N, C-alpha and C positions, 0 to 999 in steps of 0.2 A: 388464413389472413381473410381480416374482416374488419367492421366497426362497430363498436358496441355503445349502449347509453343508457342510462338509468336514472331514475328520481323517486325520493321517498319525502314526504310529507306527513305529521301524525294526523294531520285534519283532512289527507285526500290530495290526491293528485291529479292534473289534468290528462285525461286520457288521451286526449290528440297532443300533446307537447311531446310525447315520445316518438309518436310517429314522424311529427316535422321533424326531430333532432335525427331521425335515421335517413330521412327522405334528403337531408342537408349532405349527407355522406354516402349516396349511393354509390360514388364512386370506389367505395374503399369494398363495396360489395354489392355489385349487381347481379349476383346469381339467385339469391333468396332474400326473403325479409320475414322477419317474426318478433312477436312480444307476448310479454305473460304480464298479466296483472294481477296484484294479491292484495285482499281484505285481510291485513296482518293481524286484527283484533278477531275476527270469526275463522281465520284458517281457510279462505275462501279463494281461489282462484280463477284467473279466465285466461285462456290461451287465446289468440288472434293472430293475424296474417293482413297483407296489404298487397298494394296494387301490384308488386315485384315478387309476390310469396312463389315460387315454384309451384307449377301443376302438379308435380309429383308430389311434394309436402302438403299439398290440401288434400289428397288421397292416400298418404298414409295413415295406417290405423296405429298411431302412437300416441301415448300421452301426451308428449309435448309439441306434435303437430296441430296446428289449426283446422279447425273444421270448418266447412263453410256454412252458411247462413245461421250460424250460433249467436246468441246476443249478450253482453254482459249480464251477470247473475247478482250482482251486489251494486247497491246505490254508490258507495265509497270504496275507492281502491288506494291505499297507502303508498304503495311500493309500484315500479313498473320497470320491468327490462326490457330493452330492444335490440334488435341484432339486423347486420347487413353482412350476407355471405358471399366470400369470394370462394369457391369451391376447388380445394388444394388435395385433400385427403377425403377418401372415400365419397366420391361426388353425387351419391342416391342421397333420396330426403332422408335417411338416418342421419345425415350430417346437420339437419335442421336445427337452429339454435332462436332462442334458448332453449335449452336441453334441460333433462332433468333425470335423475337414477330412476331405478325400479319403483322405489318406494315413495316417488314425489316428494321427498322430503328434501332435497337439495337441488337448486336451480342456479345454473349458471349461463353468463352471456360471456364469451370468450374470444379475442383476437390473438391471432399468434399460430405458432407450431413448436411443437413437443418432438424434438426429432429423436428421443430414446423410447416414444411412446410404446413402442414394440416390445422391447425389454421390459418396461414396467407393467404393460398389460400382462407379460408372462409372469411376473411376480405376483401380480394382484390375484391371478387364476389360480395361481397353487395356494395363496391364502384363502380361497373361497369365493372370491366374488366373480360375478356373472356380468358377461357383456352382451350386447344386441348390437353394436355396429362395430365399424372398422376405425373409427374417428380417435384423435388424440383427445378430442373433447371429453368424452365419455372416461377416458384414462384418468384425466384431472378430476372428476367427480368421482371415481372410485377411488383415487388417490386419497383425496380428501375426507373421504367415510374412514378410512383404515388410518392415513397418520394425522389426520387434522393439518393445523397451522403447519407442521414438517413438513406436508408435503412437496412444498417448494423446493426443498433441498433435493429432491428425487430429481427434479426436472432438468434437462438439457435442451435448450431453447430458447424462445423468446415469445414474450406474453404479454399481456392485461388483462386481467379478468376479474369479474365478480361473481360470488357465489353467494346465493340466498339459502342460509341455513334455517328451514323452519322450524325446526324442532328449538333450536338457540334463538331464534327470531334477532339473526344476526346479518349482516353485510360483509364479505371477506373481499378485501379488494387487494391484489396482488399487481405489483410489475415484475418483470425479467431482473437479472442481476445487474446488466450494463444499461438497463433502458431503453433498448431495441424498439420496442413498442410503446407508445404513448399511451398516457391516462391522466386525464385531467378530471379537476371537479370543482363547481361553485357552489355557494350558498346563496339564494335569493333573500332580498329582504322580509320575503314574508317564509322565511325558514326552509324552503325546499331545499333538499340537497340534490345536485345533480351532478353528475360523470358521464365522461363522454371520450373518445378518442381521438378528437379535434375540440378545439377551441370554440369552433365558430358554430359547434352544434348548440352553445347558450344562448346567441344571439335570438333563436326563436321560442324562447321562454320569457313567460310575463315576469316584468320588474327587470328585466334585462337593463344595465347602462354599461356599455364599454368605456370605462374609465381609464385613464393613463396612469401606470404606474410608475411614478416620475424616477425613484432612484432606479429602476430598470433601466429606463429610457437614458439616463446618465450613463448607465454601465454601456449600454449599446452604442451611443454618439461617442463618447469618449475613448473607450477601451475595446470596441469591436465585442461586445460580451452577450450573449443571451443563452438560455438554458442551463445557466450556472448555477441557480438555487431553486429552491421549489417554487418561488414567485415566476409569474409571467409578467409581460408589458401591460397586460392588462390588469387592472387594480381588482382586487379580489377574486383572482382566477389562479388557481393552484395546480401542481402537478404532484403526483406521489412519485416520489425520487426512486430513481435506480436502485433494484436491490431492496427497497421497502413496501410495507403492507399495512393495511391498517383494518382492523375489526371493530365495527359500530353495533353497538346492542340498543335495538330500535326503540325499544320501550323507554331506555334509561337516558341515553346520552341525547344534550341540549345543543342543538344546533345555532351557531351563531352567525349572522351574516359578515361577510369580507373576512371571517378568522380561517384558520386552517383546523383539520380533524387531528385527532390523535395518530399518527402513524410511528411503526418501530422499523428499525432495519435488520431484516432479515437473513441480509446476505453481508458474512464479513469474509473475506479471500482467507483462505487456509494458508498458513505460512510454515513452510517447512525449510528446510537446510538440504541442497542437493550434495551428494558427495562423491559424483564421479568426475570424471574426466570431461575435457571439451568435447572428444567423440564420443563419449558416452550421453553427453546433453544432447549432441547433434542428433543421433539416432533417436533417441527419445522425442524429440520436439517433432521430428520428418513424422515418426508413426504417428503422434497425436494429432499432427495438422491432416495425415492423409486420412485417420479416422475421423476427424471432425468434418473434414470435406465431402466423405463419402455417405455420413449420416446426413449432411446437408443437400444429397442428390435425392431424398426418400418425399417421392412425390406421385401425385397421381394424373398431374398434366406436365408438358413440355418444360425442362429448366436449361436456362442458358447461363452465361456470363458476362460481365463488363469487363472490358479488357483495357486499360490505360497504358499498357508498355512497361508500368512500373515493376517492381518486384514482386509486391502484393498479389497484386491482381494476377500477375504473368505465372505465380506459383500456383495460384488456386485452378488457372486454366489448365497450366500441364498436369497437375494432381488428378484434374477429373479426365482430363485425354488419357493419361496412364490407367485410370479404374475404368474407363470405357474401352480400352483397348484391350484388355481383361476378358471382354465381353463380347469384342468383335465388332463394338456400338460406336468408335469412336466420332466418325463422322457425323454423327447426330448432335454434337455440343454447336451451338451457335453462339457466337461472341459479338458484341457492339462496342464501337470505338469511337470517338468523338476527336476528329482529326481537323486538320488545315491544309491547305495548298502551300501555305507558306511555313518553312520549316522551321523557321524561328519560333512559330506558337505549335508546332504539331509533334506530335510523338509518334507518328506513324513509323518512322521507321524501326523504332523499338517495338510496334506492334506487329512489323513483318517479320523480325527474328522469331516471335512467338508463332506466328503464322506458319514458318518454313520449317519450326519444329515438331509442329503438331498435324491433326487432321480436321480441323475445326472448319466450319462455315462463316467466313466473316462476314461482317456489316460495317459500313462504316457510314460516321454522320459527320456533314460539314455543316457545322451551325453557323448561321448569318445574322449580321445584325439585325434586318429586320423582322428574324423570328424572335430577337430578344425583346423587341420594342413590342411586338404584337403579343407577346405571351407575357409581359411583365406583369400588369394587374391581375390576371387569373394567376399568375404563379405567385405574388403576395397571398394573394386569397387562399391558396392551398395552403402556402407554408403556416398562417396563422400569425406569424409573428416576421418581422424583416428578417432578410438573410444577410450575410457579410460577402456575398465571393461570388464571381461569375460562375465558378466550378456548379454551383447548385442549379443555376440554367442549363450548363452543359448536360449535368447527370438527367436534368428533366426533358431533354433531348434524346437521351440515349435509350430510356425507358419509353418514350414515346416510338422510336424504333421498334421496340424488342416487341410492344403490343400489336404495331403493325404486320410484325411477323408471326404474330399468335404463340408469344414463347410469354407464360404468365408467371414464372420464377426467374428470378436473376439472381446469379451468386455475385459477389464482389469484394472487393479486399478491405474494407471498412474495419478499423480497430485495431490493425496490426501496430502503426506508427507508435500508439500511445504505450504500450510495453516492452516494445521491441528497440527502442529508441530512435525512432524514425525521425524524431525533432530535432536531434541532439542535445536534448535537454540533461540526460545522462554526462555528458561531457562534462558539465560545469561541476560536478562533484570532483573530478580531477581538479579542474583549475582552484577550488576554493582549497582544497588539500592544499596544494603547490601555495598559494598563499599563505595558508595558516605557518605551514613548515617553513616559509621563506626560501622554496625552491624556485627561484626566478628563470634561471637557466632551463630547467623543466618546464617551467610554466609557457617560457618563451618559443619551446619545441611545441606545447601541445597545442598552441594557439596557429603556429605556421601550420601544424600537420592537420589540425581539425577544423578550426573555423575560418581561418584565410582560406584554406585551400576549397573546402567542402562547400562554403556558405558566404564567401567575401567578408570583407570586413567594413564593419560600421562601429563607431562608439555606442549606436542604441542597442544592436545585436549583442556586442560584449557584455555592457552592462546590465541588459536584461536577464542574463544569466545568473546574478547575484542579488537579485530582488529578493529569492526566497531566505535569504541569509541575515536580512536586516530586518527591522521593526516595522510595523504597519505604518507609523506618521512618518520615517525615513523614506518608505517604498513610496507614498503617496506626493511627497516631496519631491522626489528626482522622477517620478512619472509627468507630475505638473512641471518639471522644468523642462520636457521634452517639446521638441519643435511642434509636433502632432498635436499634443494638449494645447501648447500656446494659441494654435492656428483656431481648435476648436472651441477655446475661451473666448476668441474676438468674435466668432461665429455665431455663438449661441447666448442667449438670456439667460443666464443662469438663476435670476429671480423668478422667472415663470417656470424654470423646472423644478424649482423646489428640493433641493438634493441635499445632503450631506455630502461633505466634502471628506470621501474614503476612496481607499484603491480596492475593488471589488474583491481582488485576492484575499484580502484580510477576513472575508466570510467562510473562507475553507479552512478549515485545522488539517494540517498532515505531516509528517516525519520530513523535514526541509532536508536533511542531510542522509536521504535513502534514494536508491533508485525505486524503491516499491512507493515510498511516498510521492516522489515524482509522477510514477504512473498512474498511482491511483488519482491523484487530481487530475490527470490527463482525461483518466477513463470516465469520473464519476463527477468532474466539475468544469474543465475545459481542455481542450475543445471539442471532444467526442459526443457529449450530449446534444451540441447544436448540429454536428454532422449528422449524426441518428435521426434528428428531426427532419432534417431536408432530405434523407434517403428515404425515412417513410412516408413523407408527404410527396415526394418526387414520384416514387413507385406506385403508390396506393392512388394517385390522382388519374392513372392509366390502368388501374384495376390489374397490378401487378405486385407479385410479394419480391421485396428484397430480401436476402439471405447474407449472413455476414458470418463464414465460418470461421476466421479469426478470433472471434468474440464466443468463444468456448471456454469455460470457465476452468476447465482442466487444462486448456494450453495457457491460459494467465497464470494460473497458480503455480503452474510448473516454472512458468520463466521468472515468477517471483522467488522461487526458490534458489536461482545462479546466481552466482556470484557477477558482479558488473562486467566485468572483464569478459565474460561469456556473450554477453550481450550487444557491448557497444566496445570496438576497436578505435584506435588513434585516427586511423584515416578511414575505417569502414562502418559508416552506420548501418546498423540492424546487422551484426557479423553473424549471430546464430542464425536467422532465417536465412543469411546469402549461401552461408557456408553448409548448411543441411538440405538445400536445394541443390547441391553438387549432382550432377547426372539426370536431373530432373528439368532444369531451367537450361535454355540455352546460355551458353557461357559469357556473350556480351551484357545480357539480361541481368545474369548473377555479378557479374563484377563492376555495374552501373554505379555509379558514384554520386551521381545528379537527381534530381527529383523535381520533375514538374506536373505530373498527373494531367487532369482535363483543364487545360488554360483556353485563354481568348485574347486576340490582339486588342484587348482594352483600351491602350493606351492610344495605338494605332486610330481608333473607331472615334474617341474622344479628341484628340488633337488634332487630327488631319482629314478623316472624312466624315462624321457626324456631328460635329461641334454644335450647333445649333440646335440639333435635336434633343443634347444633353443638357444644353442651357436652357431649355424652355422645359424639360423636366424639372430640373433645378429650380427655377422660377416658380413653377406650380407647387413645389414642395413648400417652398417659402411662402405661399397663400395659405397652402392648408396647416401649418404651423402656428398660424394666428402669433406669429411674434418669437417662438422659439426660437427658429432659424433666420437670423437677421440678414436682411438685402444686402450684409456686404460678403456674404457666402457668393455672391454672382461675381465680385470683383477678383475675391479667392481664386474661384474657377477661370477666369479670363486671365489670371497669372500663371496657374496650371498651363491653359492652352498656349500661351506663348513664351513657354518655357523660362518664365523669371523665377519659378520656384520649382522644386522637384515635383514629379508627379507622384502621388499617391492616390489610395481609393476613399479620402474623408468623403467626396463629395458625392460617392455613390451610397454612402450610408445615410446621408443627409436625403437623397433623392429617394431611397426606399422608405424612409421614414415618413415623408410628405406622402406618399403612394399607399402606406399602410393606414395612416390615419384618415385618408379618405375612403379606402375599401371596408373600413370596420366601424366609421363614422365614429372616431373615438373622441371624447369630450376631454379636453386637454387641463382644465382649469377647474 
């Protein structure tokens, strides 16, 4: 797990910029540092290091490791790669990056883990490839040499990498199937192409301007959406979307400032139809999940687990416990849980159920309001863009504790809800079917068993399940009539936001009447992409690698092959996961119907204990927004505190928006 950077300009790049870009993300890779510069016209390269280059890397006799006392041998370099390393596999200097193959024709800077690298390595050895390291990085290079762009389909893991092919004079940029690892790019006014692991890396580049992307700001403020398109809240900064890649021919492609580069979707989930019984599906799912967890344990450093007490994280912890038990090592698993003394906001009773069932070493984190306020500006800086929920803060505290315990890799349950019906979205297909067939008695029963029992009743909750079955104009019309939209409409100056009035969901095309379509929307557009950004930044800011075993494409594609009844029961969310964990999970966890995760006593903080602090933060954000957030926001906040209007989290988005503006010096108009 690492941080990467790169720059290209046909007229030459600034050799110091790539170093500054990597220094800004030292947290992603404190163990080593490396650079390579290319004179693409004369086929000359220069390998360099920095202040944090590991001593062993200086002394290694490899073509891709830097040598002390060397100097640039070309006046102009057109392409630069940079790398910051967090050592996870092959901790020796052989893992230094940027790395090249034996011919020196292919160079890579890479962030991520290819969990099946051992199997791919064996296949490549049989095909005649020679390896000098035990790294997954070298596996990627040789896989590219053997299979070209199709190498991506071989990998099971998470990644963002750039490969410079000196023979074809191309840069190949690739991002993993689900976008677990980030990959951003920006084209400057002087047509320099930059890429990196985090947006903040571009702030040290010449001609940088942090301009507001008004339409994406609208999506965040009104709909609590980020990361759902290839755009970011920074004007002109884009991400390579999940499961996408780009191949740029350097001497042919004309770069244009503010525009996107050509990308293509390399990952299209394979769709098959499962023919077996539910019991067959349970057995196969259990085997796939166990295999995925086992692969995610591959590491040369300590591995732990985040444990919320929910079905997903508890399943991982219990599977790991069983795998380690087979080796007599179950006590080495460390778990990390965010809990509170107040049981209304705590999952500790559920965590304790798992602890009694396993032999793990537990660690509890009791987040405090003071920690939130102290962490807030730095957390926004690490996140690059505003976040939406205090669960991001809680996860940050969990990773901090793991770091204090010298646990470098942490497994968690992110990604399961999106394709196993964790949000209740699949249930709407049955509701729509009842309405279309005018089966109103059955509809009433579905609502009573599902929504009212599991989620509580509200008109907004029920109505949002039908958004996907209506036209874009009607969807926006209904959204604009909601109480939350009306509140924001009165608190924001829309003329300063300069937006088009449309519902952001209209930008994503998917099959509306299929659980596969709903799943793909949740996996690739909303909400998973923003959760993965939180996960990446929260872990990497503490130099920890976060791993997500549920986001194994074999698992996802298997679940896509199943009938919806296998995934979602009338009164049992995530039926397949729950039933397949019979005998693995404690019975009380297996039969849980509610869902909390990591939560905070936020309403208690805001309304009763720390009101003035939150009000001051909101007032500062009003000032930072230069008119976008109106002064009326303070009256709205006061009414929340006084209980005159229902408590919601709109105030928090306004606060975070202002802090983000200040931290990144955003130009608003």
